[in-house]
C-alpha positions in Angstrom: -47.5 -14.1 -23.5 -45.3 -15.1 -26.5 -46.8 -18.6 -26.5 -50.3 -17.2 -26.4 -49.5 -14.9 -29.2 -48.1 -17.7 -31.3 -51.1 -19.9 -30.7 -53.5 -17.0 -31.7 -51.5 -16.5 -34.9 -51.8 -20.2 -35.7 -55.6 -19.5 -35.9 -54.9 -17.3 -38.9 -52.2 -19.2 -40.8 -49.2 -21.3 -39.9 -47.1 -19.1 -42.1 -47.9 -16.0 -40.0 -47.0 -17.9 -36.9 -43.7 -19.0 -38.4 -42.8 -15.4 -39.2 -43.8 -14.3 -35.7 -41.6 -17.0 -34.2 -38.7 -15.9 -36.4 -39.2 -12.3 -35.1 -39.4 -13.5 -31.5 -36.4 -15.8 -31.8 -34.2 -13.2 -33.4 -35.1 -10.6 -30.9 -35.2 -12.6 -27.6 -32.5 -15.2 -28.3 -30.1 -13.9 -31.0 -30.3 -10.2 -30.3 -31.0 -9.7 -26.6 -29.3 -12.8 -25.1 -26.5 -13.4 -27.5 -25.3 -10.4 -29.6 -26.5 -7.1 -27.9 -23.6 -6.6 -25.7 -20.9 -8.5 -27.6 -21.1 -7.6 -31.3 -21.7 -4.5 -33.5 -23.8 -6.8 -35.7 -26.4 -6.8 -32.9 -28.2 -4.0 -34.8 -28.5 -6.1 -38.0 -29.8 -9.1 -36.1 -32.3 -7.0 -34.1 -33.5 -5.4 -37.4 -34.8 -8.8 -38.5 -37.4 -8.9 -35.7 -38.5 -5.3 -36.4 -38.9 -6.1 -40.1 -41.0 -9.3 -40.1 -44.3 -7.5 -39.2 -45.4 -6.9 -42.9 -44.7 -10.6 -43.5 -46.8 -11.6 -40.5 -49.7 -9.3 -41.5 -49.7 -10.4 -45.1 -49.3 -14.1 -44.3 -52.3 -13.9 -42.0 -54.4 -13.3 -45.2 -52.4 -14.7 -48.1 -49.0 -16.3 -48.8 -46.3 -13.8 -48.1 -44.1 -14.7 -51.0 -45.6 -11.7 -52.9 -43.2 -8.9 -53.9 -45.0 -6.2 -51.7 -44.5 -7.8 -48.2 -40.9 -8.9 -49.2 -40.0 -5.3 -50.2 -41.7 -3.9 -47.1 -39.5 -6.3 -45.0 -36.4 -5.1 -46.8 -37.3 -1.5 -46.4 -37.9 -1.9 -42.6 -34.7 -4.0 -42.3 -32.5 -1.5 -44.0 -34.2 1.6 -42.5 -33.5 0.4 -38.9 -29.8 0.6 -39.4 -29.4 4.3 -40.0 -32.2 5.0 -37.5 -30.5 2.9 -34.8 -27.1 4.3 -35.6 -28.4 7.8 -35.1 -29.7 6.8 -31.7 -26.4 5.1 -30.9 -24.5 8.2 -31.8 -26.7 10.4 -29.6 -26.5 8.0 -26.7 -22.8 7.2 -27.2 -21.8 7.9 -23.6 -24.6 5.7 -22.2 -23.8 2.8 -24.5 -20.1 3.0 -23.7 -20.8 3.1 -20.0 -23.1 0.2 -20.3 -20.5 -1.7 -22.4 -23.0 -2.3 -25.2 -21.1 -2.9 -28.5 -22.9 -0.4 -30.7 -21.1 0.6 -33.9 -20.2 4.1 -32.9 -18.8 2.9 -29.6 -16.6 0.2 -31.2 -15.7 1.7 -34.5 -16.3 5.5 -34.1 -18.5 8.0 -35.7 -16.7 8.1 -39.1 -17.3 4.4 -39.7 -20.9 4.8 -38.5 -21.6 7.6 -40.9 -20.2 5.5 -43.8 -22.4 2.6 -42.8 -25.5 4.9 -42.6 -24.8 6.2 -46.0 -24.5 2.7 -47.5 -27.7 1.5 -45.9 -29.6 4.6 -47.0 -28.3 4.2 -50.6 -29.7 0.7 -50.6 -33.2 2.2 -50.0 -33.0 4.1 -53.4 -34.2 1.3 -55.8 -36.8 -0.2 -53.5 -39.8 2.0 -54.4 -39.5 0.9 -58.0 -40.3 -2.7 -56.9 -43.6 -1.4 -55.5 -44.9 -0.3 -58.9 -48.3 -1.8 -58.1 -48.7 1.2 -55.7 -48.5 3.6 -58.7 -46.3 6.4 -60.0 -47.3 8.9 -57.2 -45.9 6.5 -54.6 -42.7 5.9 -56.5 -42.0 9.6 -57.1 -42.8 10.6 -53.5 -40.9 7.6 -51.9 -37.9 8.4 -54.1 -37.9 12.1 -53.0 -38.0 10.8 -49.4 -35.0 8.6 -50.1 -33.0 11.3 -51.8 -33.7 13.6 -48.8 -32.5 10.8 -46.4 -29.4 10.4 -48.5 -28.7 14.1 -48.6 -28.8 14.4 -44.8 -26.5 11.4 -44.6 -24.0 13.1 -46.9 -24.2 16.2 -44.9 -22.9 14.2 -41.9 -19.5 13.8 -43.5 -19.1 17.6 -43.4 -20.7 18.5 -40.0 -18.7 19.8 -37.0 -21.5 18.9 -34.6 -22.0 15.1 -34.8 -24.6 15.1 -32.0 -26.8 17.7 -33.7 -26.5 15.9 -37.0 -27.4 12.6 -35.4 -30.5 14.2 -33.9 -31.5 15.5 -37.4 -31.0 12.0 -38.8 -33.0 10.5 -36.1 -35.9 12.9 -36.6 -35.8 12.4 -40.4 -35.7 8.6 -40.0 -38.8 8.5 -37.8 -40.7 10.8 -40.1 -39.4 9.0 -43.2 -40.9 5.6 -42.1 -44.1 7.1 -40.9 -44.7 9.1 -44.1 -43.6 6.2 -46.3 -46.2 3.8 -44.8 -48.9 6.4 -44.6 -48.3 7.1 -48.2 -48.7 3.4 -49.0 -52.1 3.5 -47.3 -53.1 6.8 -49.0 -52.3 5.5 -52.6 -54.2 2.3 -52.1 -57.4 4.0 -50.8 -60.1 3.8 -53.5 -60.7 7.6 -53.6 -57.0 8.3 -54.2 -56.6 5.9 -57.1 
């Protein structure tokens, strides 16, 4: 199936197929086969494969060295870290029993919360690189980022880590859906 998919992408552009191969290789080889059970950096490596999709889609139509697909890649890459860490905190017992080296299992919840805060803070400047989407997008995306950061900060003071991780997970899922729907909305002719 992977080979068929790569061949089909080659009918669009070779660049799209290369990005798809990078996503496949990082997920199947580097993440699943090499790092998932051994290293806490497995999440970083797995995030590459999840973030290449805008590059693949853009490269199917035009060269992907444009600022928009690059920033979309960076947003997806960074967003996956707090999203996955929230899941790992909620599923701590299962990851520990399965001997999967997720950050909360290896380094604890305090370190995980600090990492989540840092990654979310890194999202703050990114909407400003998408100025071609307009001021409405920049303002709303910044509000989403500030909300994400505020929930992250609240985690340092919570007594119920499991409940907080659930709120973080819900916010992260809604954050990425709203952010990408917003990108669609502001680029629709009737909206601009």
